[in-house]
C-alpha positions in Angstrom: -136.0 130.2 -65.0 -138.8 128.7 -62.6 -137.4 128.9 -58.8 -137.9 126.0 -56.5 -141.0 127.7 -55.0 -142.8 128.4 -57.9 -141.7 124.6 -58.8 -143.3 122.7 -55.9 -146.2 125.0 -55.9 -147.2 124.1 -59.5 -146.3 120.4 -59.3 -148.8 120.2 -55.9 -151.6 121.9 -58.0 -151.0 119.5 -60.7 -151.0 116.8 -58.3 -153.9 117.8 -56.9 -155.6 118.4 -60.5 -154.7 114.5 -61.0 -156.3 113.4 -57.7 -159.3 115.3 -58.7 -159.4 113.4 -62.0 -158.7 110.0 -61.1 -159.8 109.1 -57.2 -157.1 107.2 -55.4 -158.0 103.5 -55.1 -158.6 102.4 -51.7 -155.2 100.9 -50.3 -155.3 97.3 -49.1 -155.3 98.4 -45.6 -158.0 100.6 -46.1 -160.2 98.1 -47.2 -159.3 95.5 -44.9 -160.0 98.2 -42.4 -163.5 99.0 -43.3 -164.3 95.2 -43.8 -163.4 94.6 -40.4 -165.4 97.3 -39.1 -168.5 95.5 -41.2 -168.0 92.2 -39.3 -167.6 93.7 -35.9 -171.3 95.5 -36.9 -172.4 92.3 -38.1 -170.7 90.5 -34.7 -172.7 92.7 -32.6 -176.4 91.9 -33.9 -175.7 88.5 -32.3 -175.9 89.9 -28.9 -173.5 89.5 -25.9 -171.0 87.1 -25.8 -171.7 86.6 -29.4 -168.6 85.0 -31.2 -168.2 85.3 -35.6 -165.3 84.1 -37.5 -164.9 84.7 -40.9 -162.3 83.8 -43.8 -162.7 84.5 -47.5 -160.4 83.5 -50.1 -160.3 84.9 -53.3 -158.8 82.4 -55.5 -158.2 84.8 -58.5 -155.9 86.9 -56.7 -155.1 84.7 -53.8 -156.3 87.9 -51.6 -158.1 86.9 -48.4 -160.4 88.7 -46.0 -160.5 87.5 -41.9 -162.2 88.3 -38.9 -160.9 85.9 -35.6 -160.1 83.8 -38.7 -157.7 82.1 -36.8 -159.8 81.3 -33.6 -161.3 77.7 -32.7 -164.9 77.2 -33.3 -167.4 73.9 -33.2 -167.8 72.7 -36.7 -171.1 71.1 -36.3 -172.1 69.5 -39.5 -169.8 71.3 -41.6 -167.3 68.3 -40.8 -169.3 66.4 -43.2 -168.1 68.2 -46.4 -164.4 66.5 -45.0 -165.9 63.5 -44.4 -167.3 63.2 -48.1 -163.8 64.0 -49.6 -162.0 61.3 -47.3 -164.4 58.5 -48.7 -163.8 59.7 -52.2 -160.3 59.6 -51.8 -160.4 56.1 -50.5 -162.4 55.4 -53.7 -159.8 57.0 -55.8 -157.1 54.8 -54.2 -158.8 52.0 -54.6 -159.8 51.3 -51.1 -163.4 51.4 -51.6 -165.9 51.1 -54.3 -168.4 54.5 -54.5 -171.0 51.6 -54.9 -170.2 49.3 -51.8 -173.3 49.2 -49.8 -173.2 49.9 -46.2 -176.1 48.2 -43.7 -178.0 50.4 -41.6 -177.2 50.2 -37.9 -179.3 48.3 -35.5 -182.2 50.6 -33.8 -183.7 53.6 -35.0 -182.0 56.5 -37.2 -180.7 59.3 -35.6 -182.5 62.6 -35.2 -182.2 65.0 -38.9 -181.2 61.7 -40.9 -184.1 62.3 -44.0 -181.9 59.7 -46.6 -181.7 56.9 -44.0 -185.1 57.1 -42.9 -186.2 57.3 -46.2 -184.9 54.0 -47.5 -184.6 52.0 -43.8 -186.6 49.5 -46.0 -183.4 48.9 -48.2 -181.6 48.1 -45.3 -178.5 50.1 -46.2 -176.9 52.4 -49.1 -174.0 52.7 -51.1 -171.2 55.2 -49.8 -172.0 57.5 -52.8 -175.6 57.9 -52.0 -174.6 58.3 -48.6 -172.2 61.2 -49.2 -174.5 62.6 -51.1 -177.1 62.7 -48.3 -174.5 64.1 -45.6 -173.5 67.2 -48.1 -177.0 67.6 -49.4 -179.3 66.9 -46.4 -176.6 66.9 -43.8 -178.2 63.3 -42.7 -176.6 62.4 -39.3 -176.9 58.6 -39.5 -175.4 58.6 -43.2 -172.4 60.7 -41.4 -171.9 58.0 -38.8 -172.1 55.2 -41.0 -169.7 56.7 -43.3 -167.1 57.5 -40.4 -167.4 54.2 -39.2 -166.3 52.9 -42.7 -163.5 55.4 -42.4 -162.3 54.3 -39.4 -163.8 56.8 -36.5 -163.3 60.6 -35.9 -159.4 59.8 -35.8 -159.1 58.4 -39.3 -160.9 61.7 -40.5 -158.4 64.1 -38.4 -155.3 62.1 -40.1 -156.9 62.9 -43.9 -157.5 66.3 -43.1 -153.5 66.7 -41.8 -152.9 65.0 -44.8 -154.3 67.9 -47.0 -152.4 70.3 -45.0 -154.6 71.3 -42.4 -153.2 71.3 -39.1 -156.0 72.9 -37.4 -159.4 71.1 -38.2 -159.7 68.1 -36.2 -162.6 65.3 -35.3 -163.0 63.6 -32.2 -166.6 62.1 -31.6 -169.6 61.0 -33.5 -172.9 62.7 -34.2 -174.5 63.8 -32.3 -171.8 64.7 -29.5 -169.9 66.5 -31.6 -172.5 69.1 -31.8 -172.2 70.2 -27.9 -170.3 73.3 -28.5 -168.7 73.7 -25.1 -166.6 76.6 -23.9 -163.0 76.4 -24.4 -163.8 72.9 -25.6 -161.1 71.9 -28.8 -162.7 68.7 -29.8 -164.4 68.5 -33.3 -163.0 72.2 -33.8 -161.7 74.1 -36.7 -161.1 77.8 -37.4 -162.6 79.7 -40.4 -159.1 80.1 -42.0 -158.2 76.7 -41.8 -161.7 75.5 -43.2 -161.5 77.8 -46.1 -158.1 76.3 -47.0 -159.2 72.8 -46.6 -162.1 73.5 -48.8 -160.2 75.0 -51.4 -157.9 72.2 -51.3 -160.6 69.8 -51.4 -162.7 71.2 -54.2 -160.6 73.4 -56.2 -157.2 71.7 -55.5 -155.4 68.6 -56.6 -155.9 65.9 -53.5 -159.0 64.3 -55.3 -159.7 63.1 -58.9 -161.2 65.8 -60.9 -164.0 63.1 -60.9 -164.6 63.2 -57.3 -164.2 66.9 -57.2 -167.2 67.4 -59.4 -168.7 65.1 -57.0 -168.4 67.4 -54.3 -169.1 70.3 -56.1 -172.5 68.7 -57.4 -173.6 68.0 -54.1 -172.4 71.5 -52.6 -174.4 73.0 -55.3 -177.8 71.1 -54.4 -177.3 71.4 -50.5 -180.7 71.9 -49.5 -180.7 73.5 -45.5 -179.5 77.0 -44.7 -180.4 78.9 -47.6 -180.9 82.0 -45.7 -177.5 81.9 -44.6 -174.3 82.9 -46.9 -176.0 81.8 -50.1 -178.9 84.5 -49.0 -176.2 87.3 -48.9 -174.4 86.1 -52.5 -175.3 87.4 -55.9 -176.8 84.4 -56.9 -177.6 84.5 -59.5 -175.3 85.5 -61.6 -173.1 83.5 -58.9 -173.6 79.6 -58.8 -173.3 79.0 -54.8 -172.8 75.7 -53.2 -172.4 75.1 -49.3 -172.4 73.1 -46.2 -174.0 74.4 -42.9 -174.0 73.3 -39.5 -175.8 73.9 -36.6 -175.1 73.0 -32.9 -175.8 73.8 -28.9 -174.8 77.2 -27.4 -175.0 79.1 -30.5 -172.9 77.3 -32.9 -174.7 78.3 -36.6 -172.2 78.0 -39.3 -171.5 77.9 -43.3 -168.8 77.3 -45.6 -169.2 78.4 -49.5 -168.0 78.1 -52.8 -169.4 81.0 -55.2 -168.5 80.0 -58.7 -168.2 83.3 -60.6 -169.1 84.0 -64.3 -165.9 83.7 -66.1 -163.8 84.0 -62.7 -162.5 81.5 -60.6 -164.4 81.3 -57.2 -164.5 82.7 -53.9 -164.4 80.3 -50.4 -166.3 81.6 -47.6 -165.7 80.1 -44.3 -168.0 81.7 -41.3 -168.8 80.7 -38.0 -170.8 81.5 -35.0 -170.7 80.9 -31.2 -172.9 82.4 -28.3 -174.8 85.5 -28.1 -178.6 85.6 -27.7 -179.8 86.4 -31.1 -182.8 84.1 -32.5 -182.5 81.4 -35.7 -183.6 84.3 -37.8 -180.5 86.8 -36.4 -178.1 84.0 -36.8 -179.4 83.7 -40.5 -179.2 87.2 -41.4 -175.6 87.4 -39.9 -174.4 85.1 -42.5 -176.5 86.6 -45.0 -174.7 90.0 -44.3 -171.4 88.4 -44.3 -172.0 86.9 -47.6 -173.0 90.3 -49.0 -170.1 92.3 -47.5 -167.2 89.7 -48.8 -169.1 90.0 -52.4 -168.6 93.7 -52.3 -165.2 93.6 -51.2 -163.6 90.5 -53.5 -166.3 90.9 -56.5 
């Protein structure tokens, strides 16, 4: 008969041998701590006063990563993604045609309005072309035209609330919405709220399949900010679509969806504010976030 002491010693030895044979997988809390440490290291590259907010959702598992994910950040041009979705929603409901032509406003186009400038002689553009312009080129004049047709910033906020987002809000038009003043809640979101909103708009059932396809194509064709999140994600083989935003006082943002081979996608919202880093440093921080998220959630 084996006494209790011998049994416990043998059990401990077997357990140790088993651990050597099959290393323990990191616990979720351990992974979250390591991810948080990684995000903090990235935040520190932004310099004194730099803020970094990240939210990532693995659609396959529902697992989420976050770093200052519940704090408010100025949206800058990332608001153009839900704006395009709101116009598609109107079209889905029969309240407008995507081929409806909106006239260009009097005066000159706003800065960063490449599509409107190119087609100025035509006197206007269709809703669908304006939507593609605000996602693919971040066209400011096109955004204000669509906002006006929608009913103003308040109408966009109402649409966002209807999508289940109680946080994100738009209060002003371009280019005033980019001011990013300290503690100003106007024209802001949180990384967590935006990641969930993007999941709802691009991957949920608020919009029709045809409208979701429009959004996905525009995001994949987006030109600005290829050195931000997209630069850190494994693309290829992943196919990345994203929408950037840049404003005053260090507001440098990117919202991305990474479609993975044979697996549901990952949604990432990354927002920055303040700090002393230059544009290259800010972009590099986004790329580092993309790499870290891919390592943890891949």
